[in-house]
Every structure is written in C-alpha cells, then in structure tokens.
N, C-alpha and C positions, 0 to 999 in steps of 0.2 A: 390582248391589251389589259383584260381585266384580272388576270393572274400573273402576268409577266411584264416586267418593265424593259421594254425594248429600247429604251434610250441609253441604257448602260451596256448594250451590246455593240461590238464593232463589226466589220465587214467580214473579219475571219472567224466569227462565231458560227457554230452550227445552229440550224433552225430550232428555237427553243420548243416549238410544238412538236417537232419531230423527236427531240430528246425526251420530252415528257411523255410522249406515246410509247416509247421504247421502255422507259423506266416502269411505267404503270402495267404494260403488257407482260414484262418480266415479273413484276411482282405478283400480278394476278395469277400467272402460271406457275410459279416455282414457290410462292410464299415469301421468300426473300431472295434477292439477287444481289451479289457483291459487285463492285466496279469492275473487277477483272472478268467476272462472267457477262456483264453487259457489253464489254468489248468483244469478248468470244462470240457472243450471240449476233452481234452486228458484223461479224467476220465470217461466220460459218453457216449460220441459220438463214435459209432463203426467205423466211417469212419477214424477218428483220431487215435483211438486205433490201427487200422490196420497198420497206418503209423509208430506209435512208438513202434510196437511190444509188446503191452501191457504195456509198461512203462508209467509212470505218472509224467512228469517233474513238479515240484512246480512253481508258480509264481516267486519265487526268481531266479529259473534257467532261466526262460525267461528274467528276468529282467537284469541278468548278461550277458546273451547271446546278448540282444540288446545294452546295455551300453558299454561293453567292446569288442565284436566281430564284431558286425554288425554296429556300429556308423560310423567307418572309410571308410566303403565299400558299404554304402547304396545307394550312389549316382551313383556308376558304376553298381550296381545290377539293379538300375531303367533304367539306359541307355541300358543295355544288353537286359532286358525284352521288352523295348521299340522297340529296332531294331529287335527284333525276331517277335513281333506281328504285326509290321508295314509292309504296303504294300510296294513293291519295287519302284512303280511309285511315291508314296507319299514321299518316302525318297530322290528320285532324285528332286523332285519340291521344297522341303524344304519351304513350306509355314507355317508360324507360326501365329496362332490366338490367340492373347494375350488378357487376361482380368485378373482383380484384384478384390478381395473381402477382407473383414475384418473378421478374427475369433477372439472371444473373448479369452482372455488369462485365464489360470487356477490362478487367482489371486483375492484377496478379493476387494470388490468395494470400501472400504474407506481407500485405502493404498496409495493414490496419493502423489507424491512430484514434485513440481513444481520448474521450473529453477528460477522463480521470487523470491521464498523464499530464495535460497542461496543468490541471488544477493542482496537482500534487507537486510537480516539478519546477514550476515557474517561480513559486515563493522560495523554494530551496535555493535556486540558482541566485535569486535576488539577495536572500541572506548571504550567501557565499560571496557575492560582489560587495556587501557592506563590510563584511569581515576582511577582505582584501583592501578595501578603502580605508579602514581603521588602521592596517599595517602601513599603508602610504602615509596615512597622517602621523603616525608614530614616528616614522622614518624622518619626515621633515621636522617634526618637533625636535628630535634628538640631535639634528644637524643644524638647528637653528634656522631654518628656512621658513619664510613668511608665507606658506602655503597651507591651507586647512580646507578639506572638502566636507560638506554636509552629509550627515548619515540620515537618509530618508527612511520612513516605515513602510512605505507601499511602492511597488515596482514602477519604475519610470525608465524605459528604454532611452528615450531622448536625453535624459539626464547622464546615463552612462555613455552614450556616445560623445557628449561634451566633454566629459572626464577623460576618456580616452584621447580625444584630439588634443586636450591640453596637457596630458602627460607626454604624449608624442613630441609635442611642440617643446616641452621642457627638456626632454632627453635629447633633442636635435640641437638646442641652444648650448646645452652642457657638453654636447659631443660625447654622450655616454652609450650610444647605440653600438654595441658589439655582438658578436655571434659567439656561441660555445660557451665554454666555462667562464669566458671572461665578461659575460653579461652582467651589466649593473643590477643591482637589487630591485630597483624601480622598474626597469625594463622586464624583469622576470614577473614582477607583480602585475605589470601592464598587460603581459601576454596572457596571464591567468584571467585578468579582468575581461580581456577580448574574448576568450573561450566562453566564459559563463555569460556574457552579453549577447554572443552570437545565439548560444541556447535559449536564452530568454526570448530573443527576437523570433526563433523558430516556434516555440511554444505559443507566442503572440499571435503569429500567423495562422496556427492550428486553430486558435480560440475563434479567429475571425472567419475561418472557412467552416468551422463546426456550427456557429450560430445556435440553433436550438436542437441540433442532432447530438448524439452520443458517440458517434464514430464516423469516419470517412476512410476512403482508400487514396493512398498517395498517387496511384496510377491514374485514377479517375476521382478527383476530389469531390464530384456531385454525387457519386455513389455511397450508400450508406450500408454498412454491414447488417445483415438480416438473417433469420433462420430460414433456411430453405427446406423443402420438403425431403430433398434426397442429396446427400452429399457424396459425390463420386471420388473425393480425395481419400477418405478413410471410412466411408460409409457410417459416419456419425452426423448427428444434427449440429455442426458447428456453424459459427457464422460465415457468411460470404458476402462480398459486395454486391449490392443489387438495387434495383428500382421496384417500387410498388406501382403497378399499372392498373388503372380502373378503365373499365369501358361500360357505355350504356348502349343497349342493343334495343331496337324497336323493329318488330316484324322481322326478325332475322338479320338485319342490317345494323352495323355499328354506327350509331349516330354520332358519338363523341368519345374521345379517349383523354385520359388525364393521368400525367406522370407525377408521382409523389416520391419523396424520400422518408416519409414516415411508415414504417412497417405495420402499423396498425390501420384497419380499414375505417375505424369509426371517425378519425380526423379528416379523412379524406372525403367524406360524403358532402360536406358544405361547399369546399373550393371546387370539387366536381360540378355541383350544381350551379354554381356562380359562373363557372366557365361556359356551361351549355348555355346559360341564360345570355351570356355576353357574345356567343357566337350566333344563336338562333333569335334572340331578341325576345324571348319569353320563357318562363319555367315550364318544365314538363307538368302534365296533369297529374300523372300517377308515377311513382317511383317503387319499384319492388326490389328488395335486397334480401341476403339471408341474414343469419343471426350475427354477422361481425359488424354490423352497422347500427344496431338498436341501441340507442341511448337517450337520456333525458334531454340532452342539448339537441340532438337530431330531430326528435319528435317535435320539440318546440320550434326548430327552425322551419320544418316543414308546414307547420300549421300557420306560422308568420308569413310564409310565402305562398299559402294557398294550394300547397301540393298534397295530394292525398298519399301520404307515406306508409306504404305496406312494409314496415321495416321489422322483420323478425328479430327478436331479442334473445340473448344467451339465456339458456335455462327454460326456453320454451319446450323443448323435448322432454326434458326431466319433469316439468310440470304434468305432462301428459301420462307419466308413468303410474302404474297401479301402486296404491299405498300398501307397504308392507312393514315388517318389523325394522328393516334396515333403513327406511327413508321416512318413516312416519314422524321423526323428530326434527326434520328439516322445516324451516319456517314455511317454505312454499307449499307444504301439505297439512299445515295446521289450519284448524277451523278458524272462522273470523266472527266476530259479533258485527251487529248492523253499523257500528261507527268504525269499523275496521280493526279493532282491537283483537290481537291474536289470542288463542286459548289452547294451551298445551294439551298433549295427548292424555294426561292426567285429568284434565277438566279445570285447570287452574288458569284464572284470567290474569294476563299481564297488565301492569299498572304503568302509566305514563310517568318516567322519570324526569324528562326535560324535552323542551322542543327547541330545535336549533335552525339557524338559517344559513344555508351553505351558499356562499358567493364565489366559490373558486371557479366554477364552470362558467359558460358563456350566459347561461340564463340561471337566475337564482331559484333556490328550491327550499321547502321547508321539510325537515327531517324530525320524525317522531322517534324518540329513545324510550324503549320500554324495558322493564325488568320485572321479572316473576319472583316475588317474595315467598312463594310456598315450596321452595325446591329442598327446603332443609330436610324433612322427613320423607320425601318423595320416593316411592320404590324405584321409579325410572330415572333417577337423577345419573346414575353412572352411564346410561346409555344417551342422556338428554344434554348434559354439560359437564364441564370440569370446573367451572367458576366457583369460587367460594361464596360470592355474594348472590348467587343464583343465576338462571338463565336470562340473557339479555337479547333485545331485539332492536333492530333498526329499519323503520319504514319509511318510505317517501310516498304519502298518499297521491300526489299528483301522478307520479311515475306508474303506480299501481293500477290508477284509473286508465292511463294510456295503454298499459299492458293488457287491460280487459278489452279495450277498444280494438287492439290488435288481434287478440283471441278470437273476437267475434268475426273480424273480417276473414281471418284464416280459416275459420270453420265453415264459412259460407262457401257455396259452390263457385261463386266468382273469385274469391280469395284462393281457393284451391287450384283454379284454373290458371290464375296469374302466377302462383308459385310453380306450377308444372312448366308454365311456359318461361320462366325465369331459369330453371334447370336446364331447359332443351336449349333455349337461345343465347344466354349470357355465357353459361359454362360450356355450351356447344361450341361457342365461337372461339374460346380459348383452347378446346380440345382440336379444334380444326388446325389453329395456328400452331400449336406446341407439340401435339401428338402427331397428326397426320403430316404435317410438313417440317416437323423436327426444329422449329424455331423456338430454342429454349434460352439462348444466350445473346445477348445484344452485341453488336459488332462495332458500333461507334462509341466514342468516349465523350463526356461532357453532356449537360442537361440538354443543351440545345440541338446536339447532334442526334441524341437518342430520341428526341421528340420528333424530329423529321423522319427517322427510320421507323419508329412505330406508326406514325401517320401514313407512311407509304404502305406498311404492312396491312394496316386496317383498310386502305383503299383497296389493296389488292385482294383482300378478304371479300369486300362488297361487290367489286367487279365479277369475281369468281362465283359469288353466290347468285347473283343477278344472270350471269351467263347459264349457271346450271338450272336456274328456275325456267329460263327462256326454252332450254332444251326440253326440260321436263313438260312443259305446257304443250310444245309442239308435238311430242310423243303422244300425250293424252289426246290432242286433237285428232292426230292421224287414227288413233285407235277408235275414236268416235265416228269417224268418217267410214272406217272399215266396217264397224258394227251396223252402221245405217245401210250400207250397200248389202250387207248380208240379211 
C-alpha cells in the first residue's frame, strides 16, 4: 500500500507485488532487462515461474505496470531498499561520493536541432512573410480594393494565422480559388505565406523545447547532444544525443541518482544535492567529488547548507607539478606577497589595475585585476606574455582561499582516504553498470521514462551488491569456523 495504489487496479490485473519482485530480480541479475526478456523469463525460467505460480504476464502487462503503477513511486522504492541494505554506521556518517557519466539516448544520430537554427531562420522567415504581405498590399492598392495589412517589426505567429484566414475567406468570397496555372495571384502569395508561417511555427516550437539548452534530438526531445568518450559511428568525438547521469554512493550503495540535460558537471551539483535533501529530509554531511565540480558557486553553496564539500578543482593536479622552464610563467606557480599580490619570475611585483564585482554567478565575488608594468625591457617577456601593455592577471581572493582549504583537506590522511573511496565506489559503480553489464545506452525515451529505467538499474545494482556482500560474509564466517576447528 505504501508504494502501489491498489485502488487503480482491477480484478484482471496481475498481483503488483509479484510484478515488482520479478522486475527487481531481473534487473539485479542482468543489470538491465527488457520487457520481452521479462516475459521470456516468466515463461521459461523455473525461478520466475515459481514466483508467478505458473502465470506468464505479457510484455504489455509489464509495460503498463511500469508506466502507470511504478513510475510515481519508483524513487521511494529505491530509497527504502537503500535504507534496508545500508549499514547503520554509514547512514549516520552520510558521506556521498559523487560522480557523473553520459549515457547515450535512444535516439537516431542525425536528428539534431540546434538553437542557432531557430535564432537565425525564424527572423528570416518573418522578413519573408512581411515582404509577401507588402506584395499583397500593393495588389489591393493597384486594384483599388480597400484592404491593407500592417507590417510588423517582430515575429508574431498569431498575426500570420489571422492574415491567412482573412485571405482564404476573401478568395472564397471572390471565387478565385483555382489549381495549376490558373491560380489567382493572391492565392499564390497566400500559399507562400502559409509555407513561411509553418516554418516559423516549427522554429518557435523548437525554441520552446530547447529552453536553456543548445540542442535536442527530434527522436527524443529531452535528450541533448553531448560529447561522448567514444563514437562508434566514425570513431571521432562528434556530438551524440544523451543524458548526464549523476549518482551519489555511500558505503558502496547508490543512495541517489539524478538525471540532467546539462553536459557540464558543475551545474548539476546543486540540483543533485537538493533532490537528495527532498528525498531523505536532510543534506549529506560530506560530499566528495572530482575536479569537474569545483567552482566558486558550489563552494559557497556547500558552506551555506552546512555541507563539508571536498570538491577538487580544475588545475589541482597542475598545481602539484614541479616548477620548470615551461610552467614557471603560469600564474599558479608564481610567488605571492603577504597580501596575495603575484610576483613574476623576474622579481617584478604586479600592481592593482582595478577591482571588480562579478554578479553573473549565483553568489557575487570580488575580482582583483593586476598588471605588471615592468615588462618593457624584461628578458623573459617573450616567454611570459605577448601583450603590448604588460602581463595581466586576474585573481579572486575568496576563491583562492577556498582552494587553499581544499588543498589542506586533500593533503591530509582523511582527505586521501575519502578520495580513494570516491574512485573505488562512485567510479566503481559506473564501471559495474557500464562495463561489466554492458549497459551503455538507454532504452526508453523521454525524461520520465529514462528516470524510471535508471532507478531500476540502480536498485538492481544495490540488490546485487548486497547479495554479494552476504555471500562474502558467509564464506568468511565459514573459514573462521574451519580455522577454529583446526
């Protein structure tokens, strides 16, 4: 009753508990199970036949159950299973190891629609419509017909629909509607107006689907074109439709998964954490990520929510490199004065040019703009800068302070342990799902369908992990008993 609404089921429906047991068992065993495979298992596998008592639900029955019954409660089911299999100590610590990967969508490869298309061609078709409308007005004026249509500056599809209806009614009244070469001049202009208006309508729909994205697929409008690590079409790194999937792992089990259309991991951390809080009622104590999540906004967000964010930042590994002739001129390797002012390798101190307040992000930040005015006769100028006005530098003091805190955490034994666990647990979960069970491409279309599919895959992973732990513990206990007897 907690997960399934029995009021919507009729007497002909299969037992929902039985259907859920079959689905979870299949996903735990095989990583992913299609609807046809579920039907096949119920027909031929003795284990599944014992669960169904000889009944064989069709693939359509499983489809109806997943789409109508399971879709609303799948997140709650995933949460309850996670809380059941998870260790009590791990639940108290609430450490989330976060990682993301891209899954290819179930969409055709040549179905892309780009934001630039609608921005470019919508005004062009509107301009064409206005030119055709001017021709219509000239015709009416030439034949002394008291009709004149306004020429608008900005696109308005409703206006074009009204004009098209008005011209159609006028042609019907005058009985000028003919086919072929005998078509009236206004009828020809009306046809061209229709074509341009339809194109405008298509591009307007594309803009509504795109929203903040730069692309989408016609086969799966919720999928966004992203760079994948491997392209099996022509072995190049072209765009393919896909989804960015984020998971949070605690003690080896997936606690929460989040689906995003943004290919960048930086923008997914905050909605991921908010979704976790909505599901579990509180924020995690510690979040551990790789360099794809470290940003000023994310650091400020973690502090505001009381989360200890161990977010590695881009350039962290470069910062640890030994200083040599190639990298000594990079800002990260330059010496600093007590107030944070950089000093170039030649010993010249940068001067503050201006101080700016950046409010583009979620949290405002102060940026210090420096310039070195001693580059004129410096022997290192050719290696250091190509600017005529001298080497410039831009520093955000608050961000550098945060980076120092992250550096100290990562250098500590606790930080090293957490980063090792993140590599083993978060990346290990994706390795098990994608490499071991070859689940690299989504099978459902649409964001809601993909969410259900991924939730079932993650539940299957947790059940499989729990089962393996139980077998391992039994073997260890058996070995201990044997060693005691010996």
